[in-house]
C-alpha positions, 0 to 999 in steps of 0.5 A: 416377100413372103409366102405361106402354106398350111394344112388342117389338123384333125383327120380320119386315119387310114386303116393299118395292119397288125404291124401298125403300118399303113397299107398303100397301093403301088404307084408310079411317079410321073416324069418331070415333063408331065408335072404340069398335067398332074391332077391336084398339083399346084406348082405356081405361086398364083392358082387355085384348085378344088382343094387348095389355093396359093398366092404370094404378094410381091415385096420390096425386092425386085424379084420374088424369089419364093416358090410354093407347092401343094400336091393334093386331089384337084383336077382344075387350076384357075386364078384365085379370087382375092375375096372368096375361099372354098367352104370349110369341110373337114378335114381341111387344107388352108393356104394363106398369104397376105392375110387371105385364107382359103379353107378347103377339102383334102382328098387323093393326092401325092403318091396316088393315096387318099388323105395324102398331101405334100406341101412345101415352101422354098425361099430363094436367095442370091442372083439366081435364087428365084430359079433355084427355088422353082427348080426345087419346087418342081424336082424335089417331089419326084426325088422324094417319090424315087426315094420312097420306091427304093424303100417300099412300093408305097407310102406305108413306112414308119417314121425312121424310113421317112427320115431316110427317104427325105434325106435321100431326096434332099441329097439327090436334089442338091446333086441335081442342082450341082450338075444342072447345065444352065442353072448357076447355083454357085452363089445362089440357093434356096431354103426348103420346108416340106411337109407330107401329111399322111393320115394323121401323121406329119413328116417334115424336113427342113433346111434353112430358115423357113418354118412349120408352125402348128396352131392347136386349140388349148381350152378356149384359145389357141397356142402356136407350136414351132414344129421345125428348127431354124437352121441359122449360123447362130445355132451353136451346133451349126456354127461349130460345124461351119468353123470346123470346115474353115468357114467363118461366122460373124455379123456385119456391124450394120446388122449385128442381129444377123450372123452370116456364113463367109468364105475363109479367104474373103468376106463373101457371100454372107449367107444368113443360113447354115443349110441350103440347097445350092450355094456351092461356094460354101459347101466345102466350108460347112454349109450342107443340104442335109435336112432336119427331120420331124414327125408329129401325130395330129390330134383333134386339138391340132387345127393348122400347120403353117409353112412360111418363109422368113418374110412372113414369119418376120411380119407376123412374129408377135402375132404368132408368139401370142397365137392371136393370128390363129383366132382369125382362121 
């Protein structure tokens, strides 16, 4: 299974004050039970709005554990066409999966602001990974809204403030999963890569091995720039933290290229990432849900930011490295 969300690059920058910060309006976060009716919020893996479309294809596993989120301006959601896409109108958002591309307009969205879009890809794992991924998809945006409200009454924050807001939101999300009455997250969890596009700025937070990749024009061609870091057990700093907490990191003989995290007293569960939501059996042994934060200022050369789970990344690894994939967008 694999899924992918991408947003367009060049855009109009909202006017800023003398201190360089964007001037936003006060807004009120919707309650969780209201999410299904929020205009422009696509919370299904199969749907299309006026500005974006999402679609994921079933892989060889029994259950599709992927979940995606696009929160923009649309007022109508319908099933997507596999052969049609919205006409390209810059600035644009592109949502891709299975080789299909939908190129669409951006408008008022997350937080009630214009030219603000929140996108996310969540890849579940474990017996209940699909449920964890869906829960994160539904609740994490509200956690981020709440964290922003604690800092300022709008979205006009500097990068350092956004770093703190994402950290608080991810912490609250993991706490939500731990205390959930019916969702068993002991040996199940999810990755999360989220991108908030705010004018010409991208604010990104990531745990696990889902990734954000930038497609940027370079002369007559395209270059692929990895915007986030895959937080796997083979990263030296991640492995060091896990081992200090008595967790073990090693690969199985039949897959020596995949280091995994194991309990100190048992060869289980074998988690292939160093940070994740859920997976509470390993939270005392070095696995954390603290996100890595990244900030990128878009230029006219930047065309796409692709959010993808490892399934899609593995499938198109060579094309991404050569940037050939972007030439078709």
